[in-house]
Structures are given as C-alpha cells and as structure tokens.
RODO-2510 file (C-alpha; in nm, 4 decimals, decimal comma):
residues 333
     n   res          X          Y          Z
     1     m     0,0000     0,0000     0,0000
     2     p     0,1468     0,3399    -0,0961
     3     a     0,2837     0,5772     0,1635
     4     s     0,0174     0,8309     0,0674
     5     s    -0,2642     0,5871     0,1469
     6     r    -0,5577     0,7388     0,3338
     7     s    -0,8568     0,6155     0,5266
     8     i    -1,1504     0,7384     0,3167
     9     t    -1,5257     0,7183     0,3661
    10     v    -1,7500     0,7619     0,0614
    11     l    -2,1097     0,8633     0,1293
    12     g    -2,3734     0,7464    -0,1172
    13     a    -2,3737     0,4348    -0,3362
    14     g    -2,5180     0,5849    -0,6540
    15     i    -2,3226     0,6126    -0,9746
    16     l    -2,0853     0,8841    -0,8461
    17     g    -2,0199     0,7134    -0,5125
    18     l    -1,9525     0,3749    -0,6704
    19     w    -1,6968     0,5175    -0,9114
    20     q    -1,5288     0,7132    -0,6307
    21     a    -1,5051     0,4071    -0,4059
    22     l    -1,3719     0,1843    -0,6840
    23     t    -1,1134     0,4304    -0,8136
    24     l    -0,9848     0,5259    -0,4692
    25     a    -0,9593     0,1636    -0,3571
    26     r    -0,7684     0,0737    -0,6708
    27     a    -0,5355     0,3663    -0,5987
    28     g    -0,4402     0,1955    -0,2732
    29     h    -0,6577     0,3808    -0,0214
    30     r    -0,8566     0,2154     0,2577
    31     v    -1,2140     0,2861     0,1560
    32     r    -1,5483     0,2471     0,3284
    33     l    -1,8738     0,3086     0,1379
    34     l    -2,1817     0,4145     0,3362
    35     e    -2,5314     0,4127     0,1866
    36     a    -2,8351     0,5446     0,3725
    37     s    -3,0824     0,3043     0,2111
    38     a    -3,1027    -0,0479     0,3457
    39     e    -3,0948    -0,2055    -0,0020
    40     p    -2,8678    -0,1285    -0,2970
    41     f    -3,0009     0,1451    -0,5268
    42     a    -3,3348     0,1723    -0,3433
    43     d    -3,3195     0,5526    -0,3521
    44     a    -3,0723     0,6059    -0,6360
    45     a    -3,1735     0,8438    -0,9140
    46     s    -2,9089     0,6562    -1,1175
    47     l    -3,1533     0,3690    -1,1603
    48     y    -3,3700     0,5838    -1,3883
    49     a    -3,0884     0,6733    -1,6279
    50     g    -3,0689     0,5658    -1,9885
    51     v    -2,6958     0,4915    -1,9498
    52     m    -2,6106     0,6259    -2,2923
    53     l    -2,2444     0,7189    -2,2927
    54     a    -2,2925     0,9860    -2,5549
    55     p    -2,0440     1,2729    -2,5222
    56     e    -2,1014     1,3996    -2,8743
    57     r    -2,4796     1,4096    -2,8498
    58     e    -2,4780     1,5498    -2,4955
    59     a    -2,2448     1,8285    -2,6093
    60     e    -2,5301     1,9652    -2,8209
    61     t    -2,6729     2,1399    -2,5129
    62     a    -2,3819     2,1207    -2,2665
    63     p    -2,0607     2,3211    -2,2142
    64     m    -1,7877     2,2468    -2,4683
    65     m    -1,5649     2,0788    -2,2112
    66     l    -1,8196     1,7974    -2,1793
    67     r    -1,7146     1,6559    -2,5162
    68     q    -1,3524     1,5868    -2,4204
    69     l    -1,4302     1,4830    -2,0644
    70     g    -1,7063     1,2579    -2,1930
    71     r    -1,4716     1,0866    -2,4361
    72     e    -1,2445     1,0099    -2,1416
    73     g    -1,5436     0,8728    -1,9522
    74     v    -1,6352     0,6379    -2,2375
    75     a    -1,2755     0,5115    -2,2522
    76     l    -1,2697     0,4427    -1,8773
    77     w    -1,5983     0,2511    -1,8987
    78     r    -1,4703     0,0463    -2,1918
    79     n    -1,1544    -0,0461    -2,0028
    80     l    -1,3590    -0,1614    -1,7022
    81     c    -1,6793    -0,3194    -1,8295
    82     p    -1,6770    -0,5929    -2,0956
    83     a    -2,0600    -0,5959    -2,1097
    84     l    -2,0740    -0,2387    -2,2350
    85     k    -2,2348    -0,2261    -2,5789
    86     t    -2,0220    -0,0126    -2,8091
    87     n    -2,2078    -0,0110    -3,1399
    88     g    -2,2897     0,3607    -3,1506
    89     s    -2,6225     0,5405    -3,1662
    90     l    -2,8608     0,6932    -3,4193
    91     v    -3,0335     1,0313    -3,4268
    92     v    -3,3422     1,0507    -3,6488
    93     a    -3,6228     1,2916    -3,7286
    94     a    -3,9435     1,2764    -3,9249
    95     a    -3,9216     1,4152    -4,2788
    96     r    -4,1155     1,7255    -4,1746
    97     d    -3,8590     1,7861    -3,8968
    98     r    -3,5494     1,7559    -4,1167
    99     g    -3,4474     2,1022    -4,0010
   100     e    -3,4063     1,9629    -3,6482
   101     l    -3,1654     1,7007    -3,7798
   102     d    -2,9638     1,9618    -3,9700
   103     r    -2,9485     2,1856    -3,6622
   104     f    -2,8350     1,8922    -3,4447
   105     a    -2,5652     1,8039    -3,6979
   106     r    -2,4254     2,1580    -3,6872
   107     r    -2,4063     2,1587    -3,3081
   108     t    -2,2372     1,8205    -3,2675
   109     q    -1,9321     1,6311    -3,3909
   110     g    -1,8248     1,2727    -3,4426
   111     h    -2,1227     1,1723    -3,6582
   112     r    -2,1870     1,0539    -4,0117
   113     l    -2,4958     1,1388    -4,2144
   114     l    -2,6813     0,8286    -4,3349
   115     d    -2,9374     0,7947    -4,6092
   116     a    -3,2345     0,5568    -4,5975
   117     a    -3,0408     0,2616    -4,7392
   118     e    -2,7626     0,3001    -4,4808
   119     i    -3,0160     0,3249    -4,1990
   120     d    -3,1684    -0,0031    -4,3182
   121     v    -2,8285    -0,1733    -4,2917
   122     l    -2,7654    -0,0550    -3,9361
   123     e    -3,1218    -0,0955    -3,8090
   124     p    -3,3271    -0,3219    -4,0354
   125     d    -3,6399    -0,2677    -3,8259
   126     l    -3,6320     0,1004    -3,9169
   127     k    -3,6547     0,0214    -4,2878
   128     d    -3,8528     0,2891    -4,4701
   129     r    -3,9157     0,4777    -4,1456
   130     f    -3,6658     0,7625    -4,1948
   131     t    -3,4943     0,9162    -4,4952
   132     a    -3,1868     1,0403    -4,3072
   133     a    -3,0085     0,9905    -3,9752
   134     l    -2,6919     1,0843    -3,7911
   135     f    -2,4754     0,7912    -3,6834
   136     f    -2,2449     0,8391    -3,3818
   137     p    -2,0212     0,5291    -3,4004
   138     e    -1,8146     0,5868    -3,0843
   139     e    -2,1027     0,5998    -2,8360
   140     a    -2,1966     0,3171    -2,5994
   141     h    -2,4792     0,2039    -2,3734
   142     m    -2,5975    -0,0609    -2,1278
   143     p    -2,8954    -0,1160    -1,8936
   144     a    -2,8836     0,0954    -1,5782
   145     p    -2,9529    -0,1942    -1,3347
   146     a    -2,6777    -0,4022    -1,4927
   147     a    -2,4309    -0,1122    -1,4907
   148     l    -2,4934    -0,0361    -1,1232
   149     a    -2,4804    -0,4025    -1,0204
   150     f    -2,1552    -0,4479    -1,2106
   151     l    -1,9970    -0,1472    -1,0415
   152     l    -2,1104    -0,2606    -0,6968
   153     a    -1,9533    -0,6023    -0,7564
   154     e    -1,6281    -0,4376    -0,8702
   155     v    -1,6290    -0,2188    -0,5588
   156     q    -1,6663    -0,5271    -0,3412
   157     r    -1,3923    -0,7062    -0,5347
   158     a    -1,1619    -0,4071    -0,4772
   159     g    -1,1911    -0,4650    -0,1009
   160     v    -1,4163    -0,1728    -0,0115
   161     d    -1,6109    -0,2091     0,3140
   162     i    -1,9741    -0,1448     0,2114
   163     v    -2,2322    -0,0622     0,4777
   164     f    -2,6017    -0,0156     0,3965
   165     g    -2,8490     0,1620     0,6215
   166     v    -2,5898     0,4098     0,7527
   167     a    -2,5797     0,7742     0,6459
   168     s    -2,3238     0,9463     0,8706
   169     p    -1,9477     0,8901     0,8870
   170     g    -1,7373     0,8785     1,1992
   171     e    -1,4121     1,0661     1,2440
   172     e    -1,2478     0,9540     0,9231
   173     e    -0,9515     1,1382     0,7788
   174     t    -1,1218     1,2045     0,4441
   175     v    -1,4897     1,2022     0,3475
   176     i    -1,6096     1,1988    -0,0142
   177     d    -1,9743     1,3086    -0,0062
   178     c    -2,1758     1,1761    -0,3038
   179     r    -2,5250     1,1930    -0,1498
   180     g    -2,6917     1,3962    -0,4246
   181     l    -2,9706     1,6225    -0,3036
   182     a    -2,9230     1,4958     0,0529
   183     a    -2,6062     1,7094     0,0623
   184     r    -2,7930     2,0325    -0,0052
   185     d    -2,7462     2,1435     0,3559
   186     a    -2,3802     2,1953     0,2584
   187     l    -2,4398     2,2748    -0,1099
   188     p    -2,7365     2,5152    -0,1206
   189     e    -2,6858     2,5851    -0,4925
   190     l    -2,8030     2,2328    -0,5782
   191     r    -3,1470     2,1922    -0,7333
   192     g    -3,3519     1,8900    -0,8275
   193     v    -3,4321     1,8013    -1,1894
   194     r    -3,7019     1,5409    -1,2434
   195     g    -3,6519     1,2757    -1,5082
   196     e    -3,9204     1,0301    -1,6176
   197     r    -3,8899     0,7102    -1,8134
   198     a    -4,0936     0,4175    -1,9397
   199     l    -3,9838     0,0569    -1,9657
   200     i    -4,1629    -0,1458    -2,2313
   201     r    -4,1126    -0,4966    -2,3676
   202     t    -4,1801    -0,6184    -2,7187
   203     r    -4,0650    -0,8926    -2,9555
   204     e    -4,1904    -0,7007    -3,2567
   205     v    -3,9019    -0,4529    -3,2707
   206     a    -3,5309    -0,5365    -3,2538
   207     l    -3,3134    -0,2267    -3,2257
   208     r    -2,9397    -0,2758    -3,1839
   209     r    -2,8435     0,0666    -3,0518
   210     p    -3,0019     0,3767    -2,8921
   211     v    -3,2217     0,5834    -3,1208
   212     q    -3,2824     0,9502    -3,0439
   213     l    -3,5865     1,1069    -3,2076
   214     l    -3,5678     1,4807    -3,2666
   215     h    -3,8827     1,6895    -3,2456
   216     p    -3,9290     2,0646    -3,1916
   217     r    -4,1294     2,0035    -2,8744
   218     l    -4,0978     1,6421    -2,7633
   219     p    -3,7556     1,4898    -2,8325
   220     l    -3,6924     1,1464    -2,6816
   221     y    -3,4600     0,8484    -2,6921
   222     i    -3,5181     0,4737    -2,7033
   223     v    -3,2489     0,2522    -2,5501
   224     p    -3,2485    -0,1242    -2,6101
   225     w    -3,1688    -0,3053    -2,2901
   226     e    -3,2063    -0,6821    -2,2962
   227     d    -3,4672    -0,9540    -2,3439
   228     g    -3,6868    -0,7292    -2,5578
   229     l    -3,6852    -0,4507    -2,2986
   230     y    -3,6619    -0,0871    -2,4076
   231     m    -3,6073     0,2207    -2,1950
   232     i    -3,7841     0,5310    -2,3259
   233     g    -3,6839     0,8643    -2,1793
   234     a    -3,6640     1,2323    -2,2460
   235     t    -3,8314     1,4427    -1,9844
   236     v    -3,6209     1,7034    -1,8059
   237     i    -3,8515     1,8857    -1,5680
   238     e    -3,7475     2,1596    -1,3263
   239     s    -3,9164     1,9956    -1,0309
   240     e    -3,8184     1,8063    -0,7184
   241     d    -4,1388     1,6029    -0,7152
   242     a    -4,0409     1,2355    -0,7082
   243     g    -4,3994     1,1177    -0,7450
   244     p    -4,5471     0,8948    -1,0166
   245     v    -4,5255     0,9739    -1,3862
   246     s    -4,8021     1,2052    -1,5075
   247     v    -5,0509     1,1054    -1,7767
   248     r    -4,9100     1,3775    -2,0037
   249     s    -4,5545     1,2498    -1,9715
   250     a    -4,6638     0,8890    -2,0252
   251     l    -4,8514     0,9852    -2,3414
   252     e    -4,5536     1,1805    -2,4730
   253     l    -4,3037     0,9035    -2,4038
   254     l    -4,5167     0,6247    -2,5454
   255     g    -4,6361     0,8361    -2,8363
   256     g    -4,2773     0,9145    -2,9262
   257     a    -4,1899     0,5459    -2,9255
   258     y    -4,4858     0,4827    -3,1571
   259     a    -4,3552     0,7542    -3,3906
   260     v    -4,0242     0,5683    -3,4178
   261     h    -4,1980     0,2367    -3,4913
   262     p    -4,5732     0,1603    -3,4876
   263     a    -4,5094    -0,1886    -3,3483
   264     f    -4,4293    -0,0300    -3,0132
   265     a    -4,8066     0,0260    -2,9817
   266     e    -4,8418    -0,3443    -2,8970
   267     a    -4,5590    -0,3458    -2,6429
   268     e    -4,6115    -0,4358    -2,2783
   269     i    -4,5646    -0,1503    -2,0317
   270     v    -4,3308    -0,2911    -1,7683
   271     d    -4,2807     0,0205    -1,5584
   272     l    -4,3299     0,3964    -1,5492
   273     g    -4,0935     0,5692    -1,3098
   274     a    -3,9415     0,9017    -1,2144
   275     g    -3,6265     1,0105    -1,0349
   276     v    -3,4917     1,3470    -0,9206
   277     r    -3,1348     1,4234    -1,0207
   278     p    -2,9118     1,6802    -0,8473
   279     a    -2,7797     1,9643    -1,0601
   280     f    -2,5682     2,2759    -1,0167
   281     p    -2,6770     2,5963    -1,1955
   282     d    -2,4591     2,5201    -1,5004
   283     n    -2,5703     2,1527    -1,5124
   284     m    -2,2108     2,0303    -1,4878
   285     p    -2,1019     1,7944    -1,2102
   286     r    -1,7943     1,8778    -1,0090
   287     a    -1,5950     1,8026    -0,6943
   288     i    -1,5895     2,0767    -0,4295
   289     v    -1,2950     2,0522    -0,1901
   290     r    -1,3264     2,1877     0,1621
   291     e    -1,1289     2,1719     0,4871
   292     g    -0,8024     2,1270     0,3000
   293     g    -0,9229     1,8083     0,1341
   294     k    -1,0727     1,6416     0,4402
   295     r    -1,4192     1,6748     0,2913
   296     i    -1,4897     1,6611    -0,0811
   297     f    -1,8391     1,6919    -0,2258
   298     v    -1,8861     1,5144    -0,5594
   299     n    -2,2272     1,6147    -0,6848
   300     g    -2,4453     1,7767    -0,9497
   301     a    -2,4585     1,4747    -1,1817
   302     y    -2,7615     1,6078    -1,3755
   303     r    -2,7755     1,3968    -1,6965
   304     h    -2,4036     1,3201    -1,6931
   305     g    -2,3498     1,0897    -1,3943
   306     f    -2,2688     0,7728    -1,5879
   307     l    -2,0658     0,9583    -1,8478
   308     l    -1,8542     1,1697    -1,6118
   309     g    -1,8588     0,9531    -1,2980
   310     p    -1,5268     0,7814    -1,3827
   311     v    -1,3648     1,1117    -1,4845
   312     l    -1,4677     1,2769    -1,1580
   313     a    -1,3313     0,9796    -0,9648
   314     r    -0,9975     1,0027    -1,1394
   315     a    -0,9846     1,3791    -1,0781
   316     v    -1,0475     1,3300    -0,7049
   317     a    -0,7868     1,0530    -0,6843
   318     d    -0,5318     1,2779    -0,8572
   319     y    -0,6141     1,5631    -0,6188
   320     l    -0,5648     1,3439    -0,3128
   321     e    -0,2385     1,2104    -0,4534
   322     s    -0,0748     1,5332    -0,5665
   323     g    -0,3074     1,8272    -0,5098
   324     a    -0,3676     1,8479    -0,8857
   325     t    -0,6720     2,0491    -0,9828
   326     s    -0,8778     2,0507    -1,3019
   327     e    -1,1959     2,2004    -1,4435
   328     l    -1,3861     1,9423    -1,2371
   329     i    -1,2235     2,0366    -0,9048
   330     r    -1,3147     2,3495    -0,7121
   331     a    -1,1224     2,4170    -0,3928
   332     e    -1,2887     2,6311    -0,1238
   333     n    -1,1803     2,7465     0,2193
***
C-alpha cells in the first residue's frame, strides 16, 4: 500500500459514489462506502438513467468541455466493463422535422450522415421509417440496473467495506460526499431536476443501438436493454417532485416510441418511473474541496453521472495524490 494511502469514507452508493469508491480503492486507499438506504439502489436516481455514454450528443446542449471529458469517460468505462455495448447510436427525425436534424448536426461532432439505405443496414427494423439519420459510431450504452450491479460487484472485489443503512461517517480522515440532493445542507446551490422514463417490452421490434428522435417540442430516446426490454426517456422537468409519472408524460413518451416504430403500440408496459437528479446551476457535475481536502463533495450529476462519474473519480484521486486540480475540481476554504 502506498505511503500516501488514506482512510476514506464515501457517502452514497449511486453512480458517483460507486466510481469514487472503486477508483480510490484501486489507488491503494482504505475505503469504506456508506449508503443510507437499506438495499442497494433503493433511492438512487441513477436507476432511472438511460446509461447512454454519448459525449457527442450530450455536447449539443452542454458546455464544450463535456465533449472531451465525456470521451475520457467512455474510454474508462470500456476499459472496465466488458458488457458495455459499443455499437454507436442513431439520431433521427421525421421528414417534416429535417431542419431539427440539420441543426443537431451543426451543433455536434463525431457523426456521419446516413441515407435511408444506410439506416436499413444498421437498423433493419427502421426500414422505410426515416430518410436520413446521424450515426455516432463511438457511443456506448448498457442497462442501468446491470451497470450499477456491475460497479457494486467491482467495488466489493476491490476490497471496499460497504455498509447499507448508515448515512453518517465517523471521524475519518477524508470524506467523499456523493449523497446527491441529501447534501444540499452543505451545497445550497443544488437543485432537483425530475426525469421520467418508461420501460416497455416487445418482440416485434429489434433495435441494436439507442435511437434519439428529434422533435421541436418532444424529443426522446429509445435505448435497447435486454430480453426485448426498451427504456424510453426524455423528460427534463425543473421539479423536485419524485412522485409517479403524469398522464401527459406517459402519453408523450409512449407516443414518441410509436412515432419511431408503430409496433411499439403493442408493447407491454413494464414500468413507469421518475427520479430526481441533483444539478448545479450550469448543469455540470464537479468536486468541491473543503477543509483542506478532508471533505470533498462530488455532486451535481444532472444527466451526466454515468458519463462523467469515472472522470470525476480520477480527478479526485489525482487531487488526493498530488493536489492536482482541473476544471472538475473546485477548492474552497
């Protein structure tokens, strides 16, 4: 164990906390992971994510630095997780909304414009559905439950002491606080952003990669998970209400899926759920260092927790090792 090894407690076993615990343990630190819920992921907003590692597409509405940081995040996921599906993603639009596709193309990079015949090759079940699409070949995805379970198993394998049903640390040398909105007593600038999603199952459609549908009012994405299961998401609502999905949102999500392929109309609705994600005013996650590094808040995941979780973990590990700072680290008194 290195001479710089620390005793570290990580609070919160969502996507950010899991990556912090794993990275710090692999760096040689003695790590304990505390989670307030009694069962894994019971209260994790991460469970409602699409888990699309899509730095190019996310950069369409995010700060420019997200693109490079996101590429690093995809690489770290690929190095860790063999189950990650790395066959890219498609962005489509109805013929009447072709302007949306052109606008999206101008605001993003790393894509190739496909015609109808090329779409048919990549996604045969979309044959004759769209005349053009953008193909992002470097993007990846996987089901959220599988991604979280995989990370938890890796954390355990790395020797981290995991304790469920405990929210408060003792007198540890270093605390990494990844509790999301529960940390707002120390981070008052945090706000909650509600995200809703539908899970449906069908054998009538076989998509191989995420498909994002552009629309002036109701954009959405469809993510193939496994065993005929599809995650449909899109809603970003400035609300901290964690209650059930509204009728309006359900209609929009399911109607959007139908617009991508009419066979989704016969799909089984497996679940409708909503989670509230923590976000800073600029919608970029970061690590906030206080008390000379004894307490570090890693928070504000917004839509980027899976994408930037490994990058944030590496940034915190580098800070603890050498005091190195980056655009993701903010040191305060």
